N, CA, C and O atoms as a Tinker XYZ file with bonds, in Angstrom:
   480  protein
     1  N     24.741000   -6.020000  -98.282000    73     2
     2  CA    25.650000   -5.626000  -97.275000    64     1     3
     3  C     26.235000   -4.402000  -97.188000    63     2     4     5
     4  O     27.047000   -4.313000  -98.109000    81     3
     5  N     26.216000   -3.451000  -96.551000    73     3     6
     6  CA    26.688000   -1.885000  -96.348000    64     5     7
     7  C     28.269000   -1.991000  -96.333000    63     6     8     9
     8  O     28.812000   -2.521000  -95.364000    81     7
     9  N     28.815000   -1.629000  -97.103000    73     7    10
    10  CA    30.716000   -1.485000  -97.061000    64     9    11
    11  C     30.950000   -0.548000  -96.456000    63    10    12    13
    12  O     30.381000    0.310000  -97.131000    81    11
    13  N     31.627000    0.220000  -95.198000    73    11    14
    14  CA    32.048000    1.601000  -95.019000    64    13    15
    15  C     32.562000    2.245000  -96.216000    63    14    16    17
    16  O     33.000000    1.654000  -97.203000    81    15
    17  N     32.450000    3.868000  -96.006000    73    15    18
    18  CA    33.419000    4.666000  -96.849000    64    17    19
    19  C     34.165000    4.990000  -95.988000    63    18    20    21
    20  O     34.038000    5.173000  -94.777000    81    19
    21  N     35.415000    5.091000  -97.060000    73    19    22
    22  CA    36.607000    5.766000  -96.220000    64    21    23
    23  C     37.096000    6.864000  -96.940000    63    22    24    25
    24  O     37.071000    6.711000  -98.161000    81    23
    25  N     37.552000    7.972000  -96.506000    73    23    26
    26  CA    37.742000    9.254000  -96.840000    64    25    27
    27  C     39.622000    9.458000  -96.599000    63    26    28    29
    28  O     40.225000    8.649000  -95.894000    81    27
    29  N     40.190000   10.365000  -97.134000    73    27    30
    30  CA    41.179000   10.323000  -97.300000    64    29    31
    31  C     41.399000   11.319000  -95.680000    63    30    32    33
    32  O     40.759000   12.304000  -95.313000    81    31
    33  N     42.457000   10.647000  -95.033000    73    31    34
    34  CA    42.776000   11.457000  -93.748000    64    33    35
    35  C     43.070000   13.060000  -93.874000    63    34    36    37
    36  O     42.819000   13.749000  -92.886000    81    35
    37  N     43.664000   13.764000  -95.209000    73    35    38
    38  CA    44.048000   14.666000  -94.993000    64    37    39
    39  C     42.530000   15.679000  -95.271000    63    38    40    41
    40  O     42.393000   16.861000  -94.955000    81    39
    41  N     41.774000   15.014000  -95.777000    73    39    42
    42  CA    40.118000   15.620000  -96.270000    64    41    43
    43  C     39.666000   15.758000  -94.361000    63    42    44    45
    44  O     39.638000   16.837000  -93.770000    81    43
    45  N     39.408000   14.611000  -93.809000    73    43    46
    46  CA    38.995000   14.573000  -92.716000    64    45    47
    47  C     39.376000   15.785000  -91.575000    63    46    48    49
    48  O     38.613000   16.520000  -90.949000    81    47
    49  N     40.881000   15.695000  -91.558000    73    47    50
    50  CA    41.405000   16.425000  -90.942000    64    49    51
    51  C     41.564000   18.049000  -91.294000    63    50    52    53
    52  O     42.182000   18.861000  -90.606000    81    51
    53  N     40.777000   18.345000  -92.664000    73    51    54
    54  CA    41.194000   19.787000  -93.001000    64    53    55
    55  C     39.767000   20.062000  -92.335000    63    54    56    57
    56  O     39.618000   21.155000  -91.788000    81    55
    57  N     38.425000   18.908000  -92.340000    73    55    58
    58  CA    37.140000   19.501000  -92.274000    64    57    59
    59  C     36.960000   19.805000  -90.538000    63    58    60    61
    60  O     36.538000   20.926000  -90.254000    81    59
    61  N     37.167000   19.151000  -89.750000    73    59    62
    62  CA    37.644000   19.045000  -88.203000    64    61    63
    63  C     38.198000   20.408000  -87.925000    63    62    64    65
    64  O     37.822000   20.885000  -86.854000    81    63
    65  N     39.290000   21.400000  -88.899000    73    63    66
    66  CA    40.356000   21.889000  -88.279000    64    65    67
    67  C     39.257000   23.358000  -88.712000    63    66    68    69
    68  O     39.891000   24.386000  -88.474000    81    67
    69  N     38.164000   23.599000  -89.134000    73    67    70
    70  CA    37.095000   24.536000  -89.407000    64    69    71
    71  C     36.973000   25.370000  -88.284000    63    70    72    73
    72  O     36.779000   24.766000  -87.229000    81    71
    73  N     37.042000   26.771000  -88.216000    73    71    74
    74  CA    36.723000   27.406000  -86.934000    64    73    75
    75  C     35.218000   27.531000  -86.869000    63    74    76    77
    76  O     34.636000   27.979000  -87.857000    81    75
    77  N     34.744000   27.284000  -86.123000    73    75    78
    78  CA    33.267000   27.386000  -85.753000    64    77    79
    79  C     33.033000   29.008000  -84.659000    63    78    80    81
    80  O     32.020000   29.304000  -84.026000    81    79
    81  N     34.201000   29.721000  -84.744000    73    79    82
    82  CA    34.014000   31.244000  -84.253000    64    81    83
    83  C     34.137000   32.331000  -85.230000    63    82    84    85
    84  O     33.478000   33.366000  -85.326000    81    83
    85  N     35.370000   31.775000  -86.123000    73    83    86
    86  CA    35.832000   32.976000  -87.115000    64    85    87
    87  C     35.721000   32.324000  -88.203000    63    86    88    89
    88  O     35.698000   31.093000  -88.204000    81    87
    89  N     35.630000   33.097000  -89.373000    73    87    90
    90  CA    36.070000   32.515000  -90.282000    64    89    91
    91  C     34.466000   32.342000  -91.303000    63    90    92    93
    92  O     33.528000   32.667000  -90.575000    81    91
    93  N     34.052000   32.001000  -92.492000    73    91    94
    94  CA    32.959000   31.893000  -93.268000    64    93    95
    95  C     32.099000   31.095000  -93.125000    63    94    96    97
    96  O     31.109000   31.039000  -93.854000    81    95
    97  N     32.369000   30.176000  -91.957000    73    95    98
    98  CA    31.058000   28.950000  -91.423000    64    97    99
    99  C     29.803000   29.913000  -90.800000    63    98   100   101
   100  O     28.629000   29.746000  -91.129000    81    99
   101  N     30.314000   31.066000  -89.732000    73    99   102
   102  CA    29.611000   31.304000  -88.732000    64   101   103
   103  C     28.431000   31.898000  -89.389000    63   102   104   105
   104  O     27.231000   31.788000  -89.137000    81   103
   105  N     29.144000   32.630000  -90.393000    73   103   106
   106  CA    28.424000   33.519000  -91.406000    64   105   107
   107  C     27.551000   32.930000  -92.541000    63   106   108   109
   108  O     26.548000   33.491000  -92.982000    81   107
   109  N     27.982000   31.872000  -92.922000    73   107   110
   110  CA    27.029000   30.895000  -93.786000    64   109   111
   111  C     25.779000   30.474000  -92.836000    63   110   112   113
   112  O     24.580000   30.624000  -93.070000    81   111
   113  N     26.300000   29.998000  -91.887000    73   111   114
   114  CA    25.281000   29.453000  -90.854000    64   113   115
   115  C     24.387000   30.667000  -90.657000    63   114   116   117
   116  O     23.230000   30.484000  -91.036000    81   115
   117  N     24.645000   31.807000  -90.174000    73   115   118
   118  CA    23.628000   32.756000  -89.814000    64   117   119
   119  C     22.931000   33.391000  -91.323000    63   118   120   121
   120  O     21.806000   33.891000  -91.301000    81   119
   121  N     23.602000   33.315000  -92.387000    73   119   122
   122  CA    23.098000   33.855000  -93.530000    64   121   123
   123  C     21.917000   32.892000  -93.957000    63   122   124   125
   124  O     20.837000   33.298000  -94.386000    81   123
   125  N     22.309000   31.393000  -93.762000    73   123   126
   126  CA    21.055000   30.565000  -93.687000    64   125   127
   127  C     19.982000   30.698000  -92.920000    63   126   128   129
   128  O     18.874000   30.485000  -93.412000    81   127
   129  N     20.124000   31.086000  -91.538000    73   127   130
   130  CA    19.053000   30.962000  -90.810000    64   129   131
   131  C     18.309000   32.580000  -90.878000    63   130   132   133
   132  O     17.333000   32.895000  -90.196000    81   131
   133  N     18.927000   33.378000  -91.735000    73   131   134
   134  CA    18.150000   34.961000  -92.155000    64   133   135
   135  C     17.193000   34.409000  -92.942000    63   134   136   137
   136  O     16.009000   34.546000  -92.635000    81   135
   137  N     17.568000   33.717000  -94.049000    73   135   138
   138  CA    16.775000   33.553000  -95.189000    64   137   139
   139  C     15.784000   32.711000  -94.752000    63   138   140   141
   140  O     14.703000   32.857000  -95.322000    81   139
   141  N     15.888000   31.375000  -93.400000    73   139   142
   142  CA    15.295000   30.870000  -93.659000    64   141   143
   143  C     13.709000   31.069000  -92.729000    63   142   144   145
   144  O     12.611000   30.516000  -92.791000    81   143
   145  N     14.328000   32.202000  -91.859000    73   143   146
   146  CA    13.493000   33.063000  -91.035000    64   145   147
   147  C     12.680000   34.004000  -91.881000    63   146   148   149
   148  O     11.498000   34.199000  -91.598000    81   147
   149  N     13.244000   34.588000  -92.892000    73   147   150
   150  CA    12.226000   35.406000  -93.905000    64   149   151
   151  C     11.469000   34.835000  -94.887000    63   150   152   153
   152  O     10.664000   35.481000  -95.558000    81   151
   153  N     11.704000   33.498000  -95.034000    73   151   154
   154  CA    10.803000   32.378000  -95.226000    64   153   155
   155  C      9.720000   32.126000  -94.504000    63   154   156   157
   156  O      8.740000   31.829000  -95.187000    81   155
   157  N      9.548000   32.144000  -93.260000    73   155   158
   158  CA     8.777000   31.979000  -92.303000    64   157   159
   159  C      8.252000   33.045000  -92.065000    63   158   160   161
   160  O      7.450000   32.841000  -91.153000    81   159
   161  N      8.235000   34.291000  -92.420000    73   159   162
   162  CA     7.705000   35.188000  -91.715000    64   161   163
   163  C      6.778000   35.445000  -93.035000    63   162   164   165
   164  O      5.569000   35.656000  -92.948000    81   163
   165  N      7.469000   35.402000  -94.222000    73   163   166
   166  CA     6.884000   35.580000  -95.364000    64   165   167
   167  C      5.742000   34.502000  -95.496000    63   166   168   169
   168  O      4.689000   34.999000  -95.897000    81   167
   169  N      5.703000   33.400000  -95.301000    73   167   170
   170  CA     4.708000   32.254000  -95.387000    64   169   171
   171  C      3.445000   32.109000  -94.648000    63   170   172   173
   172  O      2.507000   31.326000  -94.800000    81   171
   173  N      3.758000   33.519000  -93.407000    73   171   174
   174  CA     2.634000   33.285000  -92.639000    64   173   175
   175  C      1.413000   33.967000  -93.291000    63   174   176   177
   176  O      0.309000   33.654000  -92.845000    81   175
   177  N      1.475000   34.726000  -94.141000    73   175   178
   178  CA    -0.051000   35.247000  -94.476000    64   177   179
   179  C     -0.425000   36.247000  -93.164000    63   178   180   181
   180  O      0.238000   36.455000  -92.147000    81   179
   181  N     -1.536000   36.705000  -93.510000    73   179   182
   182  CA    -2.300000   37.840000  -92.797000    64   181   183
   183  C     -2.698000   38.089000  -91.325000    63   182   184   185
   184  O     -2.680000   39.097000  -90.617000    81   183
   185  N     -3.140000   36.535000  -91.078000    73   183   186
   186  CA    -3.808000   35.753000  -89.645000    64   185   187
   187  C     -2.283000   35.538000  -89.151000    63   186   188   189
   188  O     -2.363000   35.384000  -87.933000    81   187
   189  N     -1.251000   35.478000  -89.456000    73   187   190
   190  CA    -0.097000   34.868000  -89.021000    64   189   191
   191  C      0.833000   36.098000  -88.558000    63   190   192   193
   192  O      1.601000   35.894000  -87.619000    81   191
   193  N      0.806000   37.183000  -89.084000    73   191   194
   194  CA     1.221000   38.337000  -88.639000    64   193   195
   195  C      0.316000   39.256000  -87.832000    63   194   196   197
   196  O      0.616000   40.400000  -87.492000    81   195
   197  N     -0.755000   38.668000  -87.580000    73   195   198
   198  CA    -1.586000   39.320000  -86.359000    64   197   199
   199  C     -1.525000   38.234000  -85.121000    63   198   200   201
   200  O     -1.754000   38.770000  -84.037000    81   199
   201  N     -1.286000   36.937000  -85.063000    73   199   202
   202  CA    -1.579000   36.212000  -84.411000    64   201   203
   203  C     -0.265000   35.143000  -83.797000    63   202   204   205
   204  O      0.023000   35.150000  -82.600000    81   203
   205  N      0.375000   34.352000  -84.690000    73   203   206
   206  CA     1.074000   33.710000  -84.599000    64   205   207
   207  C      2.797000   34.709000  -84.445000    63   206   208   209
   208  O      3.693000   34.360000  -83.676000    81   207
   209  N      2.864000   35.800000  -85.272000    73   207   210
   210  CA     4.382000   36.332000  -85.013000    64   209   211
   211  C      4.630000   37.187000  -83.678000    63   210   212   213
   212  O      5.728000   37.333000  -83.140000    81   211
   213  N      3.498000   37.687000  -83.271000    73   211   214
   214  CA     3.462000   38.533000  -81.890000    64   213   215
   215  C      3.557000   37.174000  -80.842000    63   214   216   217
   216  O      4.139000   37.303000  -79.765000    81   215
   217  N      3.068000   36.129000  -81.156000    73   215   218
   218  CA     3.097000   35.001000  -79.874000    64   217   219
   219  C      4.584000   34.867000  -80.188000    63   218   220   221
   220  O      5.335000   35.146000  -79.253000    81   219
   221  N      5.072000   34.535000  -81.196000    73   219   222
   222  CA     6.429000   33.660000  -81.248000    64   221   223
   223  C      7.247000   34.498000  -80.848000    63   222   224   225
   224  O      8.159000   33.920000  -80.257000    81   223
   225  N      7.414000   35.881000  -80.882000    73   223   226
   226  CA     8.097000   37.171000  -80.387000    64   225   227
   227  C      7.995000   36.893000  -78.763000    63   226   228   229
   228  O      9.006000   36.703000  -78.086000    81   227
   229  N      6.984000   36.891000  -78.347000    73   227   230
   230  CA     6.968000   36.981000  -76.967000    64   229   231
   231  C      7.346000   35.516000  -76.212000    63   230   232   233
   232  O      7.561000   35.392000  -75.006000    81   231
   233  N      7.369000   34.632000  -77.041000    73   231   234
   234  CA     7.663000   33.232000  -76.190000    64   233   235
   235  C      9.116000   33.254000  -76.209000    63   234   236   237
   236  O      9.777000   33.029000  -75.195000    81   235
   237  N      9.629000   33.522000  -77.346000    73   235   238
   238  CA    11.269000   33.564000  -77.693000    64   237   239
   239  C     11.877000   34.592000  -76.776000    63   238   240   241
   240  O     13.019000   34.328000  -76.400000    81   239
   241  N     11.421000   35.541000  -76.409000    73   239   242
   242  CA    12.147000   36.952000  -75.658000    64   241   243
   243  C     11.932000   36.294000  -74.355000    63   242   244   245
   244  O     12.783000   36.370000  -73.469000    81   243
   245  N     10.804000   35.638000  -74.204000    73   243   246
   246  CA    11.095000   35.031000  -72.659000    64   245   247
   247  C     11.780000   34.133000  -72.631000    63   246   248   249
   248  O     12.874000   34.303000  -72.094000    81   247
   249  N     11.513000   33.041000  -73.085000    73   247   250
   250  CA    12.934000   31.967000  -72.847000    64   249   251
   251  C     14.349000   32.575000  -73.172000    63   250   252   253
   252  O     15.347000   32.140000  -72.597000    81   251
   253  N     14.397000   33.234000  -73.778000    73   251   254
   254  CA    16.037000   33.457000  -73.881000    64   253   255
   255  C     16.073000   34.514000  -72.743000    63   254   256   257
   256  O     17.190000   34.761000  -72.291000    81   255
   257  N     14.977000   35.191000  -72.201000    73   255   258
   258  CA    15.201000   35.976000  -70.915000    64   257   259
   259  C     15.562000   34.860000  -69.873000    63   258   260   261
   260  O     16.681000   34.689000  -69.389000    81   259
   261  N     14.601000   34.239000  -69.645000    73   259   262
   262  CA    14.850000   32.854000  -68.867000    64   261   263
   263  C     16.329000   32.164000  -69.032000    63   262   264   265
   264  O     17.150000   32.422000  -68.151000    81   263
   265  N     16.609000   31.539000  -69.812000    73   263   266
   266  CA    17.433000   30.991000  -70.047000    64   265   267
   267  C     19.184000   31.954000  -69.477000    63   266   268   269
   268  O     20.107000   31.580000  -68.753000    81   267
   269  N     18.912000   33.388000  -70.326000    73   267   270
   270  CA    19.993000   34.293000  -69.565000    64   269   271
   271  C     19.941000   34.185000  -67.867000    63   270   272   273
   272  O     20.854000   33.706000  -67.194000    81   271
   273  N     19.114000   34.543000  -67.515000    73   271   274
   274  CA    18.716000   34.430000  -66.133000    64   273   275
   275  C     19.161000   33.008000  -65.566000    63   274   276   277
   276  O     19.665000   32.958000  -64.445000    81   275
   277  N     19.034000   32.188000  -66.103000    73   275   278
   278  CA    19.595000   30.899000  -65.522000    64   277   279
   279  C     20.772000   30.893000  -65.049000    63   278   280   281
   280  O     21.116000   30.709000  -63.882000    81   279
   281  N     21.652000   31.177000  -66.327000    73   279   282
   282  CA    22.936000   30.865000  -66.487000    64   281   283
   283  C     23.964000   32.209000  -65.637000    63   282   284   285
   284  O     24.743000   32.106000  -64.689000    81   283
   285  N     23.508000   33.545000  -66.538000    73   283   286
   286  CA    24.431000   34.534000  -65.160000    64   285   287
   287  C     23.966000   34.567000  -64.101000    63   286   288   289
   288  O     24.741000   35.278000  -63.461000    81   287
   289  N     22.954000   34.166000  -63.276000    73   287   290
   290  CA    22.821000   34.656000  -62.158000    64   289   291
   291  C     22.495000   33.594000  -61.410000    63   290   292   293
   292  O     22.763000   33.781000  -60.223000    81   291
   293  N     22.175000   32.893000  -61.570000    73   291   294
   294  CA    21.830000   31.279000  -60.906000    64   293   295
   295  C     22.792000   30.499000  -60.971000    63   294   296   297
   296  O     23.575000   30.383000  -60.028000    81   295
   297  N     22.944000   29.644000  -62.390000    73   295   298
   298  CA    23.929000   28.649000  -62.102000    64   297   299
   299  C     25.682000   29.233000  -62.482000    63   298   300   301
   300  O     26.604000   28.417000  -62.511000    81   299
   301  N     25.792000   29.959000  -62.611000    73   299   302
   302  CA    26.898000   30.675000  -63.194000    64   301   303
   303  C     28.257000   29.878000  -63.530000    63   302   304   305
   304  O     29.345000   30.087000  -62.992000    81   303
   305  N     27.919000   28.719000  -64.738000    73   303   306
   306  CA    28.867000   28.386000  -64.607000    64   305   307
   307  C     30.046000   28.718000  -65.862000    63   306   308   309
   308  O     30.802000   27.878000  -66.350000    81   307
   309  N     29.990000   29.791000  -66.129000    73   307   310
   310  CA    31.047000   30.588000  -66.310000    64   309   311
   311  C     31.300000   32.207000  -65.589000    63   310   312   313
   312  O     30.433000   33.020000  -65.267000    81   311
   313  N     32.803000   32.326000  -65.478000    73   311   314
   314  CA    33.122000   33.743000  -64.927000    64   313   315
   315  C     32.556000   35.130000  -65.578000    63   314   316   317
   316  O     32.602000   36.202000  -64.974000    81   315
   317  N     32.129000   35.002000  -66.617000    73   315   318
   318  CA    31.569000   35.731000  -67.617000    64   317   319
   319  C     30.800000   35.522000  -67.929000    63   318   320   321
   320  O     30.424000   34.351000  -67.870000    81   319
   321  N     29.859000   36.704000  -68.596000    73   319   322
   322  CA    28.596000   36.717000  -68.711000    64   321   323
   323  C     28.230000   36.175000  -70.135000    63   322   324   325
   324  O     29.154000   36.530000  -70.866000    81   323
   325  N     27.469000   35.603000  -70.730000    73   323   326
   326  CA    27.019000   35.343000  -72.231000    64   325   327
   327  C     27.068000   36.544000  -72.830000    63   326   328   329
   328  O     26.564000   37.602000  -72.454000    81   327
   329  N     27.896000   36.247000  -74.068000    73   327   330
   330  CA    28.259000   37.365000  -75.235000    64   329   331
   331  C     26.846000   37.800000  -75.676000    63   330   332   333
   332  O     26.018000   36.936000  -75.963000    81   331
   333  N     26.542000   39.119000  -75.739000    73   331   334
   334  CA    25.844000   39.384000  -76.471000    64   333   335
   335  C     25.035000   38.728000  -77.868000    63   334   336   337
   336  O     23.879000   38.344000  -78.039000    81   335
   337  N     26.420000   38.814000  -78.895000    73   335   338
   338  CA    25.495000   37.707000  -80.032000    64   337   339
   339  C     25.037000   36.220000  -79.896000    63   338   340   341
   340  O     24.308000   35.675000  -80.725000    81   339
   341  N     25.541000   35.598000  -78.751000    73   339   342
   342  CA    25.164000   34.031000  -78.474000    64   341   343
   343  C     23.958000   34.484000  -77.897000    63   342   344   345
   344  O     23.136000   33.615000  -78.188000    81   343
   345  N     23.391000   35.381000  -77.227000    73   343   346
   346  CA    22.054000   36.049000  -76.833000    64   345   347
   347  C     20.873000   35.688000  -78.042000    63   346   348   349
   348  O     19.854000   35.013000  -78.186000    81   347
   349  N     21.755000   36.626000  -78.792000    73   347   350
   350  CA    20.600000   37.058000  -79.922000    64   349   351
   351  C     20.381000   35.584000  -80.896000    63   350   352   353
   352  O     19.402000   35.207000  -81.540000    81   351
   353  N     21.546000   35.045000  -80.718000    73   351   354
   354  CA    21.371000   33.933000  -81.658000    64   353   355
   355  C     20.641000   32.864000  -81.068000    63   354   356   357
   356  O     19.926000   32.179000  -81.801000    81   355
   357  N     20.724000   32.595000  -79.720000    73   355   358
   358  CA    19.706000   32.017000  -79.176000    64   357   359
   359  C     18.027000   32.297000  -79.261000    63   358   360   361
   360  O     17.113000   31.507000  -79.023000    81   359
   361  N     17.980000   33.479000  -79.618000    73   359   362
   362  CA    16.772000   34.496000  -79.354000    64   361   363
   363  C     16.459000   33.929000  -80.985000    63   362   364   365
   364  O     16.021000   32.783000  -81.084000    81   363
   365  N     16.631000   34.535000  -81.934000    73   363   366
   366  CA    16.485000   34.056000  -83.157000    64   365   367
   367  C     16.238000   32.851000  -83.599000    63   366   368   369
   368  O     15.472000   32.611000  -84.532000    81   367
   369  N     17.129000   31.675000  -82.696000    73   367   370
   370  CA    16.983000   30.770000  -83.434000    64   369   371
   371  C     15.331000   29.839000  -82.521000    63   370   372   373
   372  O     14.621000   28.940000  -82.972000    81   371
   373  N     15.259000   30.513000  -81.276000    73   371   374
   374  CA    14.171000   30.233000  -80.849000    64   373   375
   375  C     13.032000   30.831000  -81.317000    63   374   376   377
   376  O     12.005000   30.176000  -81.147000    81   375
   377  N     12.926000   31.898000  -81.862000    73   375   378
   378  CA    11.850000   32.640000  -82.736000    64   377   379
   379  C     11.557000   31.628000  -83.936000    63   378   380   381
   380  O     10.467000   31.232000  -84.348000    81   379
   381  N     12.857000   31.320000  -84.381000    73   379   382
   382  CA    12.409000   30.406000  -86.063000    64   381   383
   383  C     11.725000   29.297000  -85.442000    63   382   384   385
   384  O     10.764000   28.864000  -86.078000    81   383
   385  N     12.031000   28.677000  -84.222000    73   383   386
   386  CA    11.138000   27.239000  -83.831000    64   385   387
   387  C      9.799000   28.153000  -83.293000    63   386   388   389
   388  O      8.999000   27.289000  -82.931000    81   387
   389  N      9.250000   29.333000  -83.096000    73   387   390
   390  CA     8.059000   29.205000  -82.349000    64   389   391
   391  C      7.469000   29.263000  -84.007000    63   390   392   393
   392  O      6.626000   28.400000  -84.251000    81   391
   393  N      7.846000   30.229000  -85.199000    73   391   394
   394  CA     7.077000   30.617000  -86.108000    64   393   395
   395  C      7.055000   29.060000  -86.852000    63   394   396   397
   396  O      5.993000   29.030000  -87.472000    81   395
   397  N      7.778000   27.763000  -87.048000    73   395   398
   398  CA     7.830000   27.157000  -87.279000    64   397   399
   399  C      6.365000   26.263000  -86.729000    63   398   400   401
   400  O      5.405000   26.052000  -87.471000    81   399
   401  N      6.422000   25.957000  -85.745000    73   399   402
   402  CA     5.328000   25.498000  -84.921000    64   401   403
   403  C      4.027000   26.211000  -84.768000    63   402   404   405
   404  O      3.095000   25.664000  -84.178000    81   403
   405  N      3.897000   27.717000  -85.404000    73   403   406
   406  CA     2.714000   28.646000  -85.361000    64   405   407
   407  C      2.287000   28.072000  -86.854000    63   406   408   409
   408  O      1.084000   28.045000  -87.115000    81   407
   409  N      3.162000   27.649000  -87.760000    73   407   410
   410  CA     3.195000   27.504000  -89.136000    64   409   411
   411  C      2.357000   26.110000  -89.240000    63   410   412   413
   412  O      1.535000   25.678000  -90.048000    81   411
   413  N      2.723000   25.799000  -88.502000    73   411   414
   414  CA     2.069000   23.796000  -88.253000    64   413   415
   415  C      0.521000   24.032000  -88.092000    63   414   416   417
   416  O     -0.384000   23.276000  -88.445000    81   415
   417  N      0.467000   24.747000  -87.734000    73   415   418
   418  CA    -1.044000   25.075000  -87.261000    64   417   419
   419  C     -1.813000   23.996000  -86.272000    63   418   420   421
   420  O     -2.993000   24.265000  -86.047000    81   419
   421  N     -1.228000   22.696000  -85.599000    73   419   422
   422  CA    -1.501000   21.997000  -85.085000    64   421   423
   423  C     -2.643000   22.297000  -83.909000    63   422   424   425
   424  O     -3.635000   21.669000  -83.540000    81   423
   425  N     -1.934000   23.758000  -83.429000    73   423   426
   426  CA    -3.028000   24.064000  -82.445000    64   425   427
   427  C     -4.148000   24.722000  -82.525000    63   426   428   429
   428  O     -4.858000   25.060000  -81.578000    81   427
   429  N     -4.408000   25.002000  -84.156000    73   427   430
   430  CA    -5.388000   25.907000  -84.134000    64   429   431
   431  C     -6.975000   25.090000  -83.838000    63   430   432   433
   432  O     -6.931000   23.869000  -83.984000    81   431
   433  N     -8.162000   25.611000  -83.491000    73   431   434
   434  CA    -9.194000   24.947000  -82.717000    64   433   435
   435  C     -9.775000   24.227000  -84.190000    63   434   436   437
   436  O    -10.273000   23.112000  -84.035000    81   435
   437  N     -9.751000   24.743000  -85.520000    73   435   438
   438  CA   -10.137000   23.606000  -86.487000    64   437   439
   439  C     -9.704000   22.507000  -86.786000    63   438   440   441
   440  O    -10.270000   21.557000  -87.326000    81   439
   441  N     -8.507000   22.651000  -86.371000    73   439   442
   442  CA    -7.534000   20.984000  -86.199000    64   441   443
   443  C     -8.175000   20.589000  -85.408000    63   442   444   445
   444  O     -8.949000   19.658000  -85.633000    81   443
   445  N     -8.055000   21.217000  -84.116000    73   443   446
   446  CA    -8.551000   20.492000  -82.984000    64   445   447
   447  C    -10.507000   19.689000  -83.132000    63   446   448   449
   448  O    -11.103000   18.868000  -82.435000    81   447
   449  N    -10.752000   20.173000  -83.905000    73   447   450
   450  CA   -12.081000   19.824000  -84.116000    64   449   451
   451  C    -12.623000   18.624000  -84.904000    63   450   452   453
   452  O    -13.516000   17.836000  -84.591000    81   451
   453  N    -11.614000   18.703000  -86.359000    73   451   454
   454  CA   -11.743000   17.977000  -87.010000    64   453   455
   455  C    -10.972000   16.638000  -86.668000    63   454   456   457
   456  O    -11.515000   15.594000  -87.029000    81   455
   457  N     -9.917000   16.575000  -86.093000    73   455   458
   458  CA    -9.216000   15.517000  -85.464000    64   457   459
   459  C    -10.069000   14.523000  -84.540000    63   458   460   461
   460  O    -10.723000   14.936000  -83.583000    81   459
   461  N    -10.007000   13.272000  -84.886000    73   459   462
   462  CA   -10.909000   12.454000  -84.045000    64   461   463
   463  C    -10.210000   12.230000  -82.816000    63   462   464   465
   464  O     -8.988000   12.307000  -82.693000    81   463
   465  N    -11.342000   11.841000  -81.559000    73   463   466
   466  CA   -10.843000   11.810000  -80.274000    64   465   467
   467  C    -10.402000   10.545000  -79.810000    63   466   468   469
   468  O    -11.468000    9.929000  -79.826000    81   467
   469  N     -9.504000    9.703000  -79.386000    73   467   470
   470  CA    -8.793000    9.039000  -79.185000    64   469   471
   471  C     -9.890000    8.039000  -78.249000    63   470   472   473
   472  O    -10.385000    8.537000  -77.239000    81   471
   473  N    -10.249000    6.561000  -78.653000    73   471   474
   474  CA   -10.908000    5.961000  -78.245000    64   473   475
   475  C    -12.430000    5.846000  -78.754000    63   474   476   477
   476  O    -13.270000    5.026000  -78.382000    81   475
   477  N    -12.571000    6.870000  -79.695000    73   475   478
   478  CA   -14.302000    6.767000  -80.643000    64   477   479
   479  C    -14.177000    6.504000  -81.679000    63   478   480
   480  O    -15.160000    6.398000  -82.412000    81   479
C-alpha cells in the first residue's frame, strides 16, 4: 500500500514562489538546454552534419516562423508581438527536437529495409 508523502507547508510555498521569468531558474533551464544541444550536435557525426543538422535547422526555422505568423498576425491573442527571447527559445527547442529525431535514425533507408513489413 502506498502512503502519501507530506512535505512541510513552507517548503511547498517556497518552491511555488520561484519566478519563471527572472532569477536563477531561467538561466539554469537555458544552460541545461545549451549543454543538451551541444551534446546532440557533437554526437551527430560527419553524416549528421551534412544531412541532419541542415534539415533540422530548416524545419525548426520554418516551424518557428509559422508559429510567429499565426500568433502575431492571424490569431493575435496578445496586443503586443511575441518577444524575441521567446521566439529564439521556441526555435532552439524545435532544433533540439529535430536533432534528437535525426539522431534516432528511424527514418533512414537502412532502418526501413531491415524492419519487417506488417502482415508478412
